[in-house]
Residue, then its C-alpha position, 0 to 999 in steps of 0.5 A: m712131141i713131149f709138149p702135148v704130153v706135158l700139157f695134158a698132164c698139167a691140165a689133168l693136175l689142174c682140174g683135179c682129175d685122176v688120170r687112172e679114171m680117164s678114158t683110154l686113147p681108143e675110147l677118146s679117138k674112136p678108131y672104129t668110127g667110119i663107114y663099113e661096107c657089107t662083104e657077106l650077106s646071107l639069108g637062110g644059108k643062101d647068098a643075098l649080097g647080089r640082091f644089093e648094089f650096096v649095104r653100108l653101116e656107118l658108126k658115127g662119132d656121136e655114138t649113132f649109126a646109120l644103116t643104108y642100102r640100095t637094091a639091085e633094082g634101085g630101091e633105097g632104104s635106111m635105119e638109124g639108131e644108137y650104138t655102144m662099142d665094148l672094146e674089152r669084149s670086142e662087140v658092138t651093140l646097135a639099138k633102134k628105138t621104136v614107138m613101144r620099146t628099144v630093140s637092140h642086137v649085139f654083134a662081134v667085132e673081130d679084126g675090124t670086121i663086124y659080124g652079125d647073126m640074127n633070126l629074121n622070120g625064122q631064117l638065119l640072117h648073117a652079115a659081115f661089115a668091113m671098112p674098105 
């Protein structure tokens, strides 16, 4: 167990890196990456989760995301983009590039669950995503 620590310290010294400027372990290991299942979904205060077979949010290690879903009727869809995770502020920002601009939304992360609230055509869309 001590060997990897010594090897890491030697590598840092040889490359001239300042260990204080290096990323933290969670930034390197990205424990938040993976597939999150939608556990709560409502629109305008009415439950909408039953209208879907599944809604999934995947945070990938290359800082891209994929939101995929299948409706109860079998219709499928997806959206992809980039994300940034701010561990200090406990929030994730999902960004989707369109032809004219980039649209981004910031969502809270609490105890491993991602909570999102946004305005969708004048109604509140609320969602929660958690790892199974």
